[in-house]
C-alpha positions as CSV (number, residue, x, y, z in Angstrom):
1,X,0.0,0.0,0.0
2,X,1.3,3.5,-0.9
3,X,2.4,5.8,2.0
4,X,-0.2,8.2,3.4
5,X,1.6,11.2,1.8
6,X,1.2,9.6,-1.6
7,X,-2.5,8.7,-1.1
8,X,-3.3,12.2,0.1
9,X,-1.7,13.9,-2.9
10,X,-4.0,16.7,-4.2
11,X,-6.2,15.9,-7.2
12,X,-6.8,19.5,-8.1
13,X,-5.5,23.0,-7.0
14,X,-8.2,23.4,-4.4
15,X,-6.8,20.4,-2.4
16,X,-3.3,21.9,-2.2
17,X,-2.2,22.9,1.3
18,X,0.2,25.9,1.3
19,X,1.9,27.6,-1.6
20,X,-1.0,30.0,-2.0
21,X,1.3,32.6,-3.6
22,X,1.2,30.2,-6.6
23,X,-2.1,28.3,-6.5
24,X,-4.4,30.6,-4.5
25,X,-7.3,32.4,-6.3
26,X,-6.0,34.9,-8.8
27,X,-2.4,33.7,-8.5
28,X,-0.1,32.7,-11.3
29,X,-0.7,28.9,-11.6
30,X,-4.5,29.4,-11.0
31,X,-4.5,32.0,-13.8
32,X,-2.6,29.7,-16.1
33,X,-5.1,26.9,-15.7
34,X,-8.1,29.3,-16.0
35,X,-6.8,30.7,-19.2
36,X,-5.7,27.3,-20.5
37,X,-2.3,28.7,-21.1
38,X,-0.2,26.3,-19.2
39,X,3.6,26.7,-19.6
40,X,6.6,24.7,-18.5
41,X,7.9,25.6,-15.1
42,X,10.5,24.9,-12.5
43,X,9.4,24.6,-8.8
44,X,12.2,24.9,-6.3
45,X,12.4,24.6,-2.6
46,X,13.0,22.2,0.3
47,X,11.7,18.6,0.2
48,X,8.1,17.9,1.1
49,X,6.8,21.3,0.4
50,X,4.4,20.5,-2.4
51,X,6.4,20.4,-5.7
52,X,5.0,17.0,-6.7
53,X,1.6,17.9,-5.3
54,X,1.4,21.0,-7.5
55,X,2.3,19.0,-10.6
56,X,-0.2,16.2,-9.9
57,X,-2.9,18.8,-9.1
58,X,-2.2,20.6,-12.4
59,X,-2.5,17.3,-14.3
60,X,-5.7,16.5,-12.4
61,X,-7.2,19.9,-13.2
62,X,-6.3,19.7,-16.9
63,X,-7.0,16.0,-17.5
64,X,-3.7,15.7,-19.3
65,X,-1.6,12.5,-18.9
66,X,0.8,12.9,-16.0
67,X,4.2,11.2,-15.9
68,X,7.0,11.4,-13.4
69,X,10.7,10.9,-14.1
70,X,13.9,11.6,-12.3
71,X,16.6,13.5,-14.2
72,X,19.4,11.7,-12.4
73,X,18.2,8.0,-12.5
74,X,15.9,7.8,-15.5
75,X,17.4,7.4,-19.0
76,X,17.0,9.2,-22.2
77,X,14.9,6.2,-23.4
78,X,12.4,6.9,-20.6
79,X,12.1,10.5,-22.0
80,X,11.5,9.1,-25.5
81,X,8.6,7.0,-24.2
82,X,7.0,10.1,-22.7
83,X,7.6,12.0,-26.0
84,X,5.9,9.2,-28.0
85,X,3.0,9.3,-25.7
86,X,2.8,13.0,-26.1
87,X,2.7,12.6,-29.9
88,X,-0.2,10.2,-29.6
89,X,-2.3,11.9,-26.9
90,X,-1.5,15.6,-27.7
91,X,0.0,16.8,-24.4
92,X,1.7,15.2,-21.5
93,X,2.6,16.8,-18.2
94,X,6.1,15.6,-17.2
95,X,7.2,16.1,-13.6
96,X,11.0,15.8,-13.8
97,X,12.5,15.5,-10.3
98,X,16.0,16.6,-9.6
99,X,16.0,18.6,-12.8
100,X,19.3,20.3,-11.8
101,X,20.9,16.9,-12.6
102,X,19.7,16.8,-16.2
103,X,22.6,16.0,-18.5
104,X,23.2,17.5,-21.9
105,X,21.9,14.5,-23.9
106,X,18.6,14.4,-22.1
107,X,18.3,18.2,-22.3
108,X,18.9,18.3,-26.0
109,X,16.3,15.7,-26.5
110,X,13.8,17.5,-24.4
111,X,14.2,21.0,-25.7
112,X,12.3,20.6,-29.1
113,X,9.4,19.0,-27.3
114,X,9.1,21.9,-24.9
115,X,9.2,24.3,-27.8
116,X,6.3,22.5,-29.5
117,X,4.3,22.3,-26.3
118,X,3.8,18.6,-26.6
119,X,5.5,18.1,-23.2
120,X,4.7,20.5,-20.4
121,X,7.6,20.2,-18.1
122,X,7.3,20.7,-14.4
123,X,10.8,20.5,-13.0
124,X,11.3,20.0,-9.3
125,X,14.5,20.8,-7.5
126,X,15.9,21.7,-4.1
127,X,18.7,23.6,-5.7
128,X,18.6,27.2,-6.8
129,X,17.7,27.0,-10.5
130,X,19.5,30.3,-11.3
131,X,22.7,28.6,-10.3
132,X,22.2,24.9,-11.0
133,X,20.0,24.7,-14.1
134,X,21.2,25.2,-17.7
135,X,20.2,28.5,-19.2
136,X,18.6,26.7,-22.2
137,X,16.1,25.0,-19.9
138,X,15.7,28.1,-17.7
139,X,14.8,30.3,-20.7
140,X,11.9,28.0,-21.7
141,X,10.4,27.8,-18.2
142,X,8.8,29.9,-15.6
143,X,10.6,29.7,-12.2
144,X,8.5,29.5,-9.1
145,X,9.8,29.2,-5.5
146,X,7.9,26.9,-3.0
147,X,8.3,27.5,0.7
148,X,8.2,25.3,3.8
149,X,4.7,25.0,5.1
150,X,3.6,26.9,8.2
151,X,2.7,25.0,11.3
152,X,-1.0,25.8,10.8
153,X,-0.9,24.6,7.1
154,X,0.6,21.3,8.3
155,X,-2.1,21.0,10.9
156,X,-4.8,21.5,8.2
157,X,-3.3,18.7,6.2
158,X,-3.0,16.4,9.2
159,X,-6.7,16.9,10.1
160,X,-7.7,16.2,6.5
161,X,-5.7,13.0,6.5
162,X,-7.2,11.8,9.8
163,X,-10.7,12.3,8.6
164,X,-10.5,11.1,5.0
165,X,-12.0,7.6,5.0
166,X,-11.1,6.7,1.4
167,X,-7.5,7.9,1.1
168,X,-6.5,8.8,4.6
169,X,-6.8,7.3,8.2
170,X,-10.4,8.2,8.7
171,X,-11.4,4.6,9.4
172,X,-9.0,4.4,12.4
173,X,-10.1,5.5,15.9
174,X,-7.4,8.1,16.2
175,X,-6.9,10.7,19.0
176,X,-4.0,13.1,18.3
177,X,-3.2,14.9,21.5
178,X,-2.7,18.7,21.2
179,X,1.0,18.7,22.2
180,X,1.7,15.8,19.9
181,X,0.1,17.6,17.1
182,X,2.2,20.7,17.8
183,X,5.4,18.6,17.8
184,X,4.4,16.8,14.6
185,X,3.7,20.1,12.9
186,X,6.9,21.8,14.2
187,X,9.5,19.1,14.2
188,X,9.0,18.2,10.6
189,X,10.4,21.6,9.6
190,X,7.7,22.6,7.1
191,X,8.0,19.2,5.3
192,X,4.4,17.9,4.9
193,X,5.5,14.5,3.5
194,X,7.5,13.8,6.7
195,X,4.5,14.9,8.8
196,X,2.0,12.7,7.1
197,X,4.3,9.7,7.0
198,X,5.2,10.2,10.7
199,X,1.4,10.4,11.5
200,X,0.8,7.1,9.6
201,X,3.7,5.3,11.3
202,X,2.4,6.4,14.7
203,X,-1.1,5.4,13.9
204,X,-0.3,1.9,12.6
205,X,2.3,1.1,15.3
206,X,0.3,2.1,18.3
207,X,-2.1,-0.3,20.0
208,X,-5.6,0.9,21.0
209,X,-6.1,1.9,24.6
210,X,-8.8,0.5,27.0
211,X,-11.4,2.8,25.4
212,X,-10.7,1.3,22.0
213,X,-9.1,4.4,20.6
214,X,-5.5,4.9,19.4
215,X,-4.0,7.7,21.4
216,X,-1.2,9.4,19.7
217,X,0.8,11.0,22.5
218,X,3.9,13.3,22.4
219,X,6.3,10.4,23.1
220,X,4.7,8.3,20.4
221,X,5.0,11.1,17.8
222,X,8.6,11.9,18.8
223,X,9.5,8.2,18.4
224,X,7.8,8.1,15.0
225,X,9.5,11.1,13.5
226,X,12.8,10.5,15.2
227,X,13.7,14.2,15.5
228,X,13.0,17.3,17.4
229,X,12.3,20.7,15.9
230,X,15.4,21.4,13.8
231,X,15.9,24.6,11.8
232,X,12.2,25.6,12.1
233,X,11.4,27.6,15.3
234,X,8.0,28.0,16.9
235,X,7.0,30.4,14.1
236,X,8.0,27.9,11.4
237,X,10.8,30.0,9.9
238,X,11.7,29.0,6.4
239,X,14.9,27.0,5.7
240,X,16.3,29.9,3.7
241,X,15.9,32.2,6.6
242,X,18.3,30.1,8.6
243,X,20.9,30.1,5.8
244,X,20.5,33.8,5.5
245,X,20.9,34.3,9.3
246,X,24.1,32.2,9.2
247,X,25.6,34.5,6.6
248,X,24.6,37.6,8.4
249,X,25.9,36.4,11.7
250,X,29.3,35.5,10.2
251,X,29.4,38.9,8.4
252,X,28.6,40.5,11.8
253,X,31.4,38.6,13.5
254,X,29.0,36.9,16.0
255,X,30.6,33.5,16.6
256,X,27.9,32.2,18.9
257,X,25.0,33.2,16.7
258,X,26.7,31.7,13.7
259,X,27.3,28.4,15.5
260,X,23.6,28.4,16.5
261,X,22.4,28.7,12.9
262,X,25.1,26.2,11.7
263,X,23.8,23.8,14.3
264,X,20.2,24.1,13.0
265,X,21.4,23.3,9.5
266,X,23.5,20.4,10.7
267,X,20.6,19.0,12.7
268,X,18.4,19.2,9.6
269,X,21.1,17.2,7.8
270,X,21.5,19.9,5.1
271,X,25.2,19.6,4.3
272,X,24.6,20.8,0.7
273,X,23.3,24.2,1.7
274,X,26.0,24.6,4.4
275,X,28.8,23.8,1.9
276,X,27.5,26.2,-0.8
277,X,26.8,29.0,1.6
278,X,30.1,28.9,3.5
279,X,32.0,29.1,0.2
280,X,29.9,32.1,-0.9
281,X,30.4,33.8,2.6
282,X,34.1,33.2,2.4
283,X,34.6,35.0,-0.9
284,X,31.8,37.5,-0.5
285,X,32.3,38.7,3.1
286,X,35.9,37.9,4.0
287,X,37.4,37.9,0.5
288,X,40.6,39.9,0.0
289,X,40.9,40.9,3.7
290,X,42.1,37.3,4.4
291,X,42.5,35.1,1.3
292,X,44.3,32.3,3.3
293,X,41.1,32.0,5.5
294,X,39.0,31.8,2.3
295,X,41.2,29.0,1.0
296,X,40.9,27.2,4.4
297,X,37.1,27.6,4.2
298,X,37.1,25.8,0.8
299,X,39.3,23.0,2.2
300,X,37.1,22.6,5.3
301,X,33.9,22.4,3.1
302,X,35.6,19.7,0.9
303,X,36.6,17.8,4.1
304,X,33.1,18.0,5.4
305,X,31.6,16.7,2.2
306,X,34.1,13.8,2.1
307,X,33.6,12.7,5.7
308,X,29.8,13.4,5.8
309,X,27.7,14.0,8.8
310,X,28.0,13.8,11.8
311,X,31.8,14.2,11.6
312,X,31.4,17.1,9.1
313,X,30.3,19.3,12.0
314,X,34.0,19.5,13.2
315,X,35.6,21.2,10.2
316,X,32.5,23.2,9.6
317,X,32.5,24.6,13.2
318,X,36.3,25.4,12.9
319,X,35.8,27.4,9.7
320,X,32.7,29.2,10.9
321,X,34.6,30.4,14.0
322,X,37.6,31.5,11.9
323,X,35.4,33.3,9.3
324,X,33.5,35.1,12.1
325,X,36.7,36.4,13.7
326,X,38.5,37.2,10.5
327,X,38.9,40.7,9.0
328,X,36.1,41.4,6.5
329,X,36.0,42.8,3.0
330,X,33.4,42.9,0.3
331,X,35.5,44.9,-2.1
332,X,35.6,42.0,-4.6
333,X,31.8,41.7,-5.0
334,X,31.4,45.5,-5.1
335,X,34.1,45.7,-7.8
336,X,32.6,43.0,-10.1
337,X,29.1,44.3,-9.6
338,X,30.2,47.8,-10.5
339,X,31.8,46.5,-13.7
340,X,28.7,44.4,-14.5
341,X,26.4,47.4,-14.0
342,X,28.4,49.5,-16.5
343,X,28.5,46.6,-19.0
344,X,24.7,46.1,-18.7
345,X,24.1,49.8,-19.3
346,X,26.1,49.6,-22.6
347,X,29.4,50.7,-21.2
348,X,31.6,48.4,-23.3
349,X,33.6,50.2,-26.0
350,X,35.9,48.8,-28.7
351,X,38.9,46.7,-27.5
352,X,42.2,48.4,-28.5
353,X,43.6,46.7,-31.6
354,X,46.9,45.8,-30.0
355,X,45.0,43.7,-27.4
356,X,43.0,41.7,-29.9
357,X,43.8,38.1,-30.8
358,X,46.7,37.9,-33.3
359,X,47.0,34.1,-33.5
360,X,45.7,33.8,-37.0
361,X,46.8,34.6,-40.5
362,X,46.0,38.1,-41.6
363,X,45.6,39.5,-38.1
364,X,48.5,41.9,-38.6
365,X,46.9,43.3,-41.7
366,X,44.0,44.3,-39.5
367,X,46.3,45.9,-37.0
368,X,45.5,43.2,-34.4
369,X,48.3,42.7,-31.9
370,X,50.6,45.3,-33.5
371,X,52.4,47.5,-31.0
372,X,51.4,45.3,-28.1
373,X,54.0,45.7,-25.3
374,X,54.7,42.3,-23.6
375,X,55.0,43.1,-19.9
376,X,57.5,40.3,-19.3
377,X,60.0,42.0,-21.6
378,X,60.2,45.0,-19.1
379,X,61.7,45.6,-15.7
380,X,59.5,44.1,-12.9
381,X,57.3,42.6,-15.6
382,X,55.3,45.8,-16.1
383,X,54.8,48.5,-18.7
384,X,52.3,51.3,-18.8
385,X,49.8,50.8,-21.6
386,X,46.1,51.3,-22.0
387,X,44.0,48.2,-21.5
388,X,40.5,49.6,-21.2
389,X,38.5,50.7,-24.3
390,X,38.9,54.4,-25.1
391,X,35.5,55.3,-23.9
392,X,36.1,53.7,-20.5
393,X,39.6,55.0,-20.1
394,X,40.3,55.7,-16.4
395,X,37.3,53.7,-15.1
396,X,37.8,52.4,-11.6
397,X,35.8,49.5,-10.2
398,X,38.0,48.2,-7.3
399,X,38.1,50.2,-4.0
400,X,40.7,48.5,-1.8
401,X,39.8,48.2,1.9
402,X,42.2,48.3,4.8
403,X,40.7,45.8,7.2
404,X,43.4,43.1,6.8
405,X,47.1,43.1,6.0
406,X,46.5,41.0,2.9
407,X,44.2,43.5,1.2
408,X,46.2,46.5,2.6
409,X,49.2,45.2,0.6
410,X,47.1,44.6,-2.5
411,X,45.6,48.1,-2.1
412,X,49.1,49.7,-1.9
413,X,50.2,47.9,-5.1
414,X,46.9,48.8,-6.8
415,X,47.3,52.5,-6.1
416,X,51.0,52.5,-7.1
417,X,50.2,50.9,-10.4
418,X,47.3,53.2,-11.2
419,X,49.4,56.3,-10.4
420,X,52.3,55.1,-12.5
421,X,50.0,54.2,-15.4
422,X,48.4,57.6,-15.3
423,X,51.7,59.4,-15.2
424,X,53.2,57.6,-18.1
425,X,50.2,57.6,-20.4
426,X,49.3,61.2,-19.4
427,X,46.3,61.3,-21.6
428,X,47.8,59.5,-24.6
429,X,46.0,56.4,-26.1
430,X,49.0,54.0,-26.4
431,X,52.6,54.6,-25.8
432,X,55.3,53.4,-28.1
433,X,58.5,51.7,-27.0
């Protein structure tokens, strides 16, 4: 028999618990269905938050065939079977789990079917699609975040499962005590699948009492879900809020707060999010102020991933403490963002001819590479020449900070080179030897 979470899967949008920003009245997915203009989409968020439920509800609401595959474990042949079915029936809704692991061969096969509309793709992923999913797929889909369910939303789903006599546990004489219900709703961290399966395990493994009823007490529920409240607090904070709080605590040099949020992520078993976020923090917030610490952070993350939990907590704790107490600098991210902003606003300009590629026949006739001065031919491997396009001459993106000895030394070198360059060029486009 299928698990309770599977049996209680929504058959239409009205049965979906949570994610009202997508499926509520007048919201985007509801409007798509009403207008019969369903497009491919990617749903991303933590496990058990309704990605598969939304896909099956859309299929139920449209009466289209619904198929589910996994991008990592199912083959290109499995995709071909779905494509053939789509040719015969007109349209198939394909839920593709772990879409961030879709390889190029499967992607290339899938793209024309998305273009034609024969396959409506609903990709599901716990990874940030803007980072982990190929742009070719992203450009053909709408991207929607799904959030951990609130405590009240999980309680609604639990009550529904306990009273549904066809698909749920309504035929069992269950009594779910209030404090047990609170724990079940809280400790599953916004993951409805875990809550429903924990409820079913508790119900089916507990003998009836003298009154003939199955009493689901707090100890029974705690035993059934095998965990306490992890990263969710009493208000059901989203998983992403904990990750954000970890970064802000490290940035703010608060060791104890950072260790608290790290502990919540470790207790939730979320090594993937910890690893990615710590590497981002190292480069974004410590950066050039202490590059050796940045490198140690990368090494610690790699060690944590190799040994896995629970031992991973040791290198992770060490590096979080070091990052908290390290000098901070965000000059790197500020510099690249300033450069990107200028490029996006059309600030590009022509590359000077002497910097253009000259490794092909006829390049010299075009003036490419001519008069380029090779820095290694000069004292201290440096010569003043203009590298930026004419229209951006003198542009400055990097503003060195002085918080750490490492960046202070870089800053000193930066200013010396800028000054020397400006003095030598003195307004001329390109110096000659």
